[in-house]
MMTF fields as JSON, N, C-alpha, C and O atoms, coordinates in Angstrom:
{
  "mmtfVersion": "1.0.0",
  "mmtfProducer": "UNKNOWN",
  "numBonds": 315,
  "numAtoms": 316,
  "numGroups": 79,
  "numChains": 1,
  "numModels": 1,
  "chainsPerModel": [1],
  "groupsPerChain": [79],
  "chainIdList": ["A"],
  "bondAtomList": [4, 2, 8, 6, 12, 10, 16, 14, 20, 18, 24, 22, 28, 26, 32, 30, 36, 34, 40, 38, 44, 42, 48, 46, 52, 50, 56, 54, 60, 58, 64, 62, 68, 66, 72, 70, 76, 74, 80, 78, 84, 82, 88, 86, 92, 90, 96, 94, 100, 98, 104, 102, 108, 106, 112, 110, 116, 114, 120, 118, 124, 122, 128, 126, 132, 130, 136, 134, 140, 138, 144, 142, 148, 146, 152, 150, 156, 154, 160, 158, 164, 162, 168, 166, 172, 170, 176, 174, 180, 178, 184, 182, 188, 186, 192, 190, 196, 194, 200, 198, 204, 202, 208, 206, 212, 210, 216, 214, 220, 218, 224, 222, 228, 226, 232, 230, 236, 234, 240, 238, 244, 242, 248, 246, 252, 250, 256, 254, 260, 258, 264, 262, 268, 266, 272, 270, 276, 274, 280, 278, 284, 282, 288, 286, 292, 290, 296, 294, 300, 298, 304, 302, 308, 306, 312, 310],
  "bondOrderList": [1, 1, 1, 1, 1, 1, 1, 1, 1, 1, 1, 1, 1, 1, 1, 1, 1, 1, 1, 1, 1, 1, 1, 1, 1, 1, 1, 1, 1, 1, 1, 1, 1, 1, 1, 1, 1, 1, 1, 1, 1, 1, 1, 1, 1, 1, 1, 1, 1, 1, 1, 1, 1, 1, 1, 1, 1, 1, 1, 1, 1, 1, 1, 1, 1, 1, 1, 1, 1, 1, 1, 1, 1, 1, 1, 1, 1, 1],
  "groupList": [{"groupName": "MET", "atomNameList": ["N", "CA", "C", "O"], "elementList": ["N", "C", "C", "O"], "formalChargeList": [0, 0, 0, 0], "bondAtomList": [1, 0, 2, 1, 3, 2], "bondOrderList": [1, 1, 2], "singleLetterCode": "M", "chemCompType": "L-PEPTIDE LINKING"}, {"groupName": "GLU", "atomNameList": ["N", "CA", "C", "O"], "elementList": ["N", "C", "C", "O"], "formalChargeList": [0, 0, 0, 0], "bondAtomList": [1, 0, 2, 1, 3, 2], "bondOrderList": [1, 1, 2], "singleLetterCode": "E", "chemCompType": "L-PEPTIDE LINKING"}, {"groupName": "LYS", "atomNameList": ["N", "CA", "C", "O"], "elementList": ["N", "C", "C", "O"], "formalChargeList": [0, 0, 0, 0], "bondAtomList": [1, 0, 2, 1, 3, 2], "bondOrderList": [1, 1, 2], "singleLetterCode": "K", "chemCompType": "L-PEPTIDE LINKING"}, {"groupName": "THR", "atomNameList": ["N", "CA", "C", "O"], "elementList": ["N", "C", "C", "O"], "formalChargeList": [0, 0, 0, 0], "bondAtomList": [1, 0, 2, 1, 3, 2], "bondOrderList": [1, 1, 2], "singleLetterCode": "T", "chemCompType": "L-PEPTIDE LINKING"}, {"groupName": "VAL", "atomNameList": ["N", "CA", "C", "O"], "elementList": ["N", "C", "C", "O"], "formalChargeList": [0, 0, 0, 0], "bondAtomList": [1, 0, 2, 1, 3, 2], "bondOrderList": [1, 1, 2], "singleLetterCode": "V", "chemCompType": "L-PEPTIDE LINKING"}, {"groupName": "ARG", "atomNameList": ["N", "CA", "C", "O"], "elementList": ["N", "C", "C", "O"], "formalChargeList": [0, 0, 0, 0], "bondAtomList": [1, 0, 2, 1, 3, 2], "bondOrderList": [1, 1, 2], "singleLetterCode": "R", "chemCompType": "L-PEPTIDE LINKING"}, {"groupName": "GLY", "atomNameList": ["N", "CA", "C", "O"], "elementList": ["N", "C", "C", "O"], "formalChargeList": [0, 0, 0, 0], "bondAtomList": [1, 0, 2, 1, 3, 2], "bondOrderList": [1, 1, 2], "singleLetterCode": "G", "chemCompType": "PEPTIDE LINKING"}, {"groupName": "LEU", "atomNameList": ["N", "CA", "C", "O"], "elementList": ["N", "C", "C", "O"], "formalChargeList": [0, 0, 0, 0], "bondAtomList": [1, 0, 2, 1, 3, 2], "bondOrderList": [1, 1, 2], "singleLetterCode": "L", "chemCompType": "L-PEPTIDE LINKING"}, {"groupName": "ILE", "atomNameList": ["N", "CA", "C", "O"], "elementList": ["N", "C", "C", "O"], "formalChargeList": [0, 0, 0, 0], "bondAtomList": [1, 0, 2, 1, 3, 2], "bondOrderList": [1, 1, 2], "singleLetterCode": "I", "chemCompType": "L-PEPTIDE LINKING"}, {"groupName": "PHE", "atomNameList": ["N", "CA", "C", "O"], "elementList": ["N", "C", "C", "O"], "formalChargeList": [0, 0, 0, 0], "bondAtomList": [1, 0, 2, 1, 3, 2], "bondOrderList": [1, 1, 2], "singleLetterCode": "F", "chemCompType": "L-PEPTIDE LINKING"}, {"groupName": "ASP", "atomNameList": ["N", "CA", "C", "O"], "elementList": ["N", "C", "C", "O"], "formalChargeList": [0, 0, 0, 0], "bondAtomList": [1, 0, 2, 1, 3, 2], "bondOrderList": [1, 1, 2], "singleLetterCode": "D", "chemCompType": "L-PEPTIDE LINKING"}, {"groupName": "HIS", "atomNameList": ["N", "CA", "C", "O"], "elementList": ["N", "C", "C", "O"], "formalChargeList": [0, 0, 0, 0], "bondAtomList": [1, 0, 2, 1, 3, 2], "bondOrderList": [1, 1, 2], "singleLetterCode": "H", "chemCompType": "L-PEPTIDE LINKING"}, {"groupName": "ALA", "atomNameList": ["N", "CA", "C", "O"], "elementList": ["N", "C", "C", "O"], "formalChargeList": [0, 0, 0, 0], "bondAtomList": [1, 0, 2, 1, 3, 2], "bondOrderList": [1, 1, 2], "singleLetterCode": "A", "chemCompType": "L-PEPTIDE LINKING"}, {"groupName": "TYR", "atomNameList": ["N", "CA", "C", "O"], "elementList": ["N", "C", "C", "O"], "formalChargeList": [0, 0, 0, 0], "bondAtomList": [1, 0, 2, 1, 3, 2], "bondOrderList": [1, 1, 2], "singleLetterCode": "Y", "chemCompType": "L-PEPTIDE LINKING"}, {"groupName": "SER", "atomNameList": ["N", "CA", "C", "O"], "elementList": ["N", "C", "C", "O"], "formalChargeList": [0, 0, 0, 0], "bondAtomList": [1, 0, 2, 1, 3, 2], "bondOrderList": [1, 1, 2], "singleLetterCode": "S", "chemCompType": "L-PEPTIDE LINKING"}, {"groupName": "ASN", "atomNameList": ["N", "CA", "C", "O"], "elementList": ["N", "C", "C", "O"], "formalChargeList": [0, 0, 0, 0], "bondAtomList": [1, 0, 2, 1, 3, 2], "bondOrderList": [1, 1, 2], "singleLetterCode": "N", "chemCompType": "L-PEPTIDE LINKING"}, {"groupName": "GLN", "atomNameList": ["N", "CA", "C", "O"], "elementList": ["N", "C", "C", "O"], "formalChargeList": [0, 0, 0, 0], "bondAtomList": [1, 0, 2, 1, 3, 2], "bondOrderList": [1, 1, 2], "singleLetterCode": "Q", "chemCompType": "L-PEPTIDE LINKING"}, {"groupName": "PRO", "atomNameList": ["N", "CA", "C", "O"], "elementList": ["N", "C", "C", "O"], "formalChargeList": [0, 0, 0, 0], "bondAtomList": [1, 0, 2, 1, 3, 2], "bondOrderList": [1, 1, 2], "singleLetterCode": "P", "chemCompType": "L-PEPTIDE LINKING"}],
  "groupTypeList": [0, 1, 2, 1, 3, 3, 3, 4, 5, 6, 7, 8, 9, 10, 4, 4, 4, 8, 1, 3, 0, 11, 5, 10, 5, 12, 6, 3, 7, 9, 13, 5, 12, 1, 8, 9, 8, 5, 14, 5, 2, 15, 6, 12, 16, 5, 7, 4, 16, 5, 3, 5, 8, 17, 15, 3, 6, 16, 12, 7, 12, 5, 10, 4, 16, 1, 5, 6, 7, 5, 12, 7, 1, 3, 9, 3, 12, 12, 1],
  "groupIdList": [1, 2, 3, 4, 5, 6, 7, 8, 9, 10, 11, 12, 13, 14, 15, 16, 17, 18, 19, 20, 21, 22, 23, 24, 25, 26, 27, 28, 29, 30, 31, 32, 33, 34, 35, 36, 37, 38, 39, 40, 41, 42, 43, 44, 45, 46, 47, 48, 49, 50, 51, 52, 53, 54, 55, 56, 57, 58, 59, 60, 61, 62, 63, 64, 65, 66, 67, 68, 69, 70, 71, 72, 73, 74, 75, 76, 77, 78, 79],
  "secStructList": [7, 3, 3, 3, 3, 3, 3, 3, 7, 7, 1, 1, 3, 3, 3, 3, 3, 3, 3, 3, 3, 3, 3, 3, 6, 6, 3, 3, 3, 3, 3, 3, 3, 3, 3, 3, 3, 3, 3, 6, 6, 6, 7, 7, 3, 3, 3, 3, 3, 3, 3, 7, 1, 6, 6, 2, 2, 2, 2, 2, 2, 2, 2, 2, 2, 2, 2, 4, 4, 4, 4, 4, 6, 6, 7, 7, 7, 7, 7],
  "xCoordList": [10.279, 9.621, 8.42, 8.549, 7.277, 6.048, 5.696, 5.899, 5.173, 4.705, 3.296, 3.066, 2.357, 0.963, 0.468, 0.654, -0.156, -0.679, -2.193, -2.744, -2.861, -4.31, -4.683, -4.192, -5.551, -5.991, -7.486, -8.264, -7.88, -9.292, -9.613, -9.107, -10.453, -10.734, -11.827, -12.822, -11.615, -12.598, -12.89, -12.359, -13.725, -14.07, -12.918, -12.611, -12.282, -11.202, -9.85, -8.847, -9.821, -8.587, -8.685, -9.768, -7.541, -7.419, -6.566, -5.633, -6.873, -6.059, -5.287, -5.879, -3.964, -3.093, -2.4, -1.744, -2.549, -1.907, -0.89, -1.249, 0.379, 1.447, 1.971, 2.5, 1.818, 2.268, 3.459, 3.426, 4.502, 5.692, 5.844, 5.881, 5.933, 6.031, 7.151, 7.412, 7.793, 8.762, 8.413, 8.375, 8.16, 7.727, 8.628, 9.295, 8.628, 9.261, 8.278, 7.106, 8.739, 7.829, 7.26, 6.133, 8.016, 7.571, 6.554, 5.767, 6.557, 5.611, 6.19, 7.086, 5.675, 6.088, 7.346, 7.38, 8.381, 9.62, 9.64, 10.177, 9.047, 9.107, 7.788, 7.27, 7.242, 6.008, 6.102, 6.52, 5.715, 5.639, 4.515, 4.408, 3.682, 2.599, 2.758, 3.041, 2.571, 2.604, 1.275, 0.81, 0.665, -0.624, -0.427, 0.081, -0.839, -0.701, -2.079, -3.001, -2.216, -3.379, -2.876, -1.947, -3.503, -3.079, -4.182, -5.338, -3.809, -4.752, -5.059, -4.148, -6.321, -6.687, -6.429, -6.282, -6.375, -6.19, -4.776, -4.59, -3.775, -2.398, -1.509, -0.34, -2.011, -1.249, -0.264, 0.516, -0.284, 0.63, 0.234, -0.945, 1.242, 1.003, 1.526, 2.55, 0.791, 1.218, 1.169, 0.139, 2.293, 2.372, 1.593, 1.837, 0.655, -0.173, 0.316, 0.398, 0.642, 1.004, 1.897, 1.755, 2.818, 3.613, 3.371, 3.247, 3.305, 3.096, 3.836, 4.067, 4.201, 4.866, 4.028, 4.504, 2.8, 1.906, 1.27, 0.597, 1.464, 0.964, -0.532, -1.336, -0.885, -2.252, -2.984, -4.191, -2.3, -2.924, -3.315, -4.341, -2.52, -2.811, -4.121, -4.904, -4.38, -5.63, -6.823, -7.887, -6.654, -7.74, -8.062, -9.231, -7.036, -7.252, -7.924, -8.82, -7.513, -8.143, -9.622, -10.455, -9.947, -11.339, -12.131, -13.272, -11.529, -12.188, -12.428, -13.477, -11.462, -11.611, -12.723, -13.473, -12.843, -13.926, -15.287, -16.255, -15.371, -16.637, -16.957, -18.09, -15.957, -16.2, -15.651, -15.931, -14.886, -14.285, -13.061, -12.434, -12.722, -11.522, -11.629, -10.62, -12.819, -12.968, -12.213, -11.878, -11.952, -11.19, -9.752, -9.089, -9.262, -7.879, -7.75, -6.635, -8.843, -8.792, -7.931, -7.38, -7.804, -7.037, -5.532, -4.758, -5.104, -3.692, -3.155, -3.862, -1.916, -1.208, -0.254, 0.052, 0.206, 1.132, 2.446, 3.023, 2.919, 4.179, 5.329, 5.198, 6.441, 7.606, 8.769, 9.835],
  "yCoordList": [-14.679, -13.566, -14.108, -15.06, -13.513, -13.918, -12.929, -11.724, -13.442, -12.595, -13.034, -14.201, -12.108, -12.417, -11.518, -10.302, -12.121, -11.386, -11.507, -12.607, -10.351, -10.312, -9.655, -8.572, -10.307, -9.762, -9.524, -10.434, -8.282, -7.922, -7.758, -6.843, -8.642, -8.655, -7.659, -7.526, -6.963, -6.021, -6.326, -7.292, -5.52, -5.738, -5.395, -6.155, -4.254, -3.796, -3.88, -4.22, -3.572, -3.56, -4.514, -4.758, -5.051, -5.8, -4.966, -4.292, -5.003, -4.351, -5.443, -6.372, -5.335, -6.341, -5.705, -4.671, -6.332, -5.864, -6.921, -8.07, -6.53, -7.437, -6.962, -5.857, -7.812, -7.489, -8.36, -9.578, -7.735, -8.441, -8.174, -7.021, -9.259, -9.128, -10.011, -11.099, -9.526, -10.333, -10.185, -9.074, -11.31, -11.29, -12.143, -13.063, -11.814, -12.668, -12.832, -12.476, -13.358, -13.596, -12.307, -12.293, -11.238, -9.967, -9.244, -8.443, -9.513, -8.83, -8.646, -9.382, -7.662, -7.401, -6.546, -5.474, -7.028, -6.269, -5.42, -4.313, -5.958, -5.292, -5.523, -6.639, -4.471, -4.587, -3.625, -2.478, -4.101, -3.236, -3.748, -4.947, -2.831, -3.175, -2.333, -1.136, -2.982, -2.3, -2.55, -3.687, -1.486, -1.592, -1.287, -0.228, -2.239, -2.11, -2.138, -2.764, -1.455, -1.611, -2.34, -1.886, -3.486, -4.308, -4.332, -4.631, -4.015, -4.038, -5.487, -6.306, -5.798, -7.165, -7.412, -8.557, -6.334, -6.481, -6.919, -7.869, -6.226, -6.552, -6.939, -7.266, -6.914, -7.34, -6.319, -6.635, -5.103, -4.061, -3.643, -3.457, -3.5, -3.097, -1.694, -1.294, -0.941, 0.404, 0.507, 0.239, 0.896, 1.052, 2.3, 3.389, 2.133, 3.241, 3.774, 4.987, 2.874, 3.3, 2.269, 1.068, 2.742, 1.905, 2.409, 3.613, 1.501, 1.913, 0.968, -0.197, 1.485, 0.678, 0.589, 0.078, 1.071, 1.012, -0.377, -0.763, -1.138, -2.516, -2.64, -1.833, -3.666, -4.049, -3.048, -3.183, -2.067, -1.12, -1.781, -1.435, -2.717, -3.403, -4.159, -4.093, -4.872, -5.614, -4.671, -4.947, -3.567, -2.592, -1.988, -1.786, -1.699, -1.14, -2.161, -1.8, -3.416, -4.457, -4.586, -4.78, -4.481, -4.549, -3.347, -3.502, -2.144, -0.95, -1.049, -0.634, -1.597, -1.745, -2.733, -2.531, -3.79, -4.752, -4.103, -4.442, -3.183, -2.535, -1.381, -1.259, -0.529, 0.696, 0.68, 1.594, -0.326, -0.378, 0.516, 0.831, 0.924, 1.741, 3.127, 3.82, 3.547, 4.857, 4.925, 6.013, 3.786, 3.76, 4.212, 4.637, 4.13, 4.508, 5.953, 6.4, 6.698, 8.054, 8.995, 9.955, 8.744, 9.631, 9.445, 10.299, 8.33, 8.067, 8.738, 8.877, 9.146, 9.634, 8.545, 7.621, 8.649, 7.634, 7.696, 8.773, 6.566, 6.484, 6.474, 5.962, 7.036, 7.063, 6.353, 6.279],
  "zCoordList": [-0.353, -0.987, -1.756, -2.525, -1.551, -2.205, -3.308, -3.16, -4.404, -5.49, -5.841, -6.156, -5.789, -6.061, -7.191, -7.154, -8.185, -9.324, -9.344, -9.301, -9.411, -9.498, -10.816, -11.132, -11.592, -12.869, -12.811, -12.528, -13.086, -13.155, -14.629, -15.279, -15.161, -16.586, -16.927, -16.214, -18.036, -18.547, -19.999, -20.548, -20.63, -22.031, -22.965, -23.883, -22.731, -23.604, -22.909, -23.536, -21.614, -20.847, -19.674, -19.142, -19.277, -18.032, -17.086, -17.524, -15.809, -14.795, -14.084, -13.535, -14.092, -13.492, -12.288, -12.414, -11.127, -9.899, -9.492, -9.234, -9.435, -9.026, -7.68, -7.562, -6.662, -5.313, -4.949, -5.126, -4.443, -3.992, -2.498, -2.068, -1.699, -0.253, 0.287, -0.226, 1.313, 2.045, 3.522, 4.051, 4.182, 5.579, 6.442, 5.968, 7.723, 8.71, 9.872, 9.745, 10.983, 12.108, 12.677, 13.174, 12.611, 13.187, 12.309, 12.814, 11.005, 10.12, 8.736, 8.322, 8.022, 6.656, 6.654, 7.258, 5.971, 5.845, 4.579, 4.566, 3.517, 2.22, 1.503, 1.492, 0.904, 0.131, -1.042, -0.888, -2.203, -3.385, -4.27, -4.527, -4.73, -5.653, -6.913, -6.85, -8.051, -9.337, -10.027, -10.1, -10.531, -11.183, -12.664, -13.031, -13.515, -14.96, -15.597, -15.074, -16.734, -17.6, -18.831, -19.498, -19.132, -20.26, -21.313, -21.014, -22.537, -23.646, -24.02, -24.137, -24.206, -24.577, -26.053, -26.48, -26.835, -28.276, -28.632, -29.393, -28.081, -28.45, -27.264, -27.471, -26.061, -24.895, -24.351, -23.453, -24.878, -24.401, -22.987, -22.687, -22.125, -20.745, -20.515, -21.068, -19.673, -19.305, -17.783, -17.164, -17.192, -15.742, -15.336, -15.855, -14.405, -13.956, -12.619, -12.424, -11.697, -10.349, -9.684, -9.916, -8.858, -7.956, -6.548, -6.322, -5.62, -4.235, -3.3, -3.624, -2.147, -1.119, 0.15, 1.164, 0.113, 1.268, 1.309, 0.353, 2.389, 2.455, 2.18, 2.647, 1.414, 1.077, 0.183, -0.016, -0.349, -1.257, -2.569, -3.154, -3.034, -4.289, -4.238, -5.185, -3.163, -3.033, -2.92, -3.475, -2.209, -2.094, -3.455, -3.783, -4.245, -5.575, -6.489, -7.253, -6.428, -7.245, -6.893, -7.778, -5.624, -5.187, -5.715, -6.149, -5.68, -6.203, -7.702, -8.195, -8.424, -9.874, -10.187, -11.141, -9.407, -9.624, -9.391, -10.072, -8.447, -8.133, -9.084, -9.549, -9.377, -10.134, -11.55, -12.326, -11.901, -13.232, -13.326, -12.314, -14.539, -14.755, -14.148, -14.023, -13.772, -13.138, -11.805, -11.337, -11.207, -9.955, -10.179, -9.233, -11.41, -11.733, -12.195, -12.463, -12.3, -12.823, -11.993, -12.531, -10.698, -9.835, -9.989, -9.557, -10.604, -10.765, -12.011, -13.01, -11.948, -13.136, -13.596, -12.842, -14.807, -15.333, -14.563, -14.413, -14.078, -13.355, -14.348, -15.46, -13.943, -14.828, -14.221, -14.832]
}
């Protein structure tokens, strides 16, 4: 099982994308991405979105790098 963490640094907030994958020879068996917003002031994290669609986490990290936090406006807080 592989776990990859991508951090996109901002002025006030960091966006942290944690992807968990399990693969075999045939392909991906399990994928889960969790997107957090972390405050740089106190380190508090808030879960924004969870997804099981493969490679969505990397696409979101790329969008955040290009557009900033506005890329997360379409998401609601996950519970």
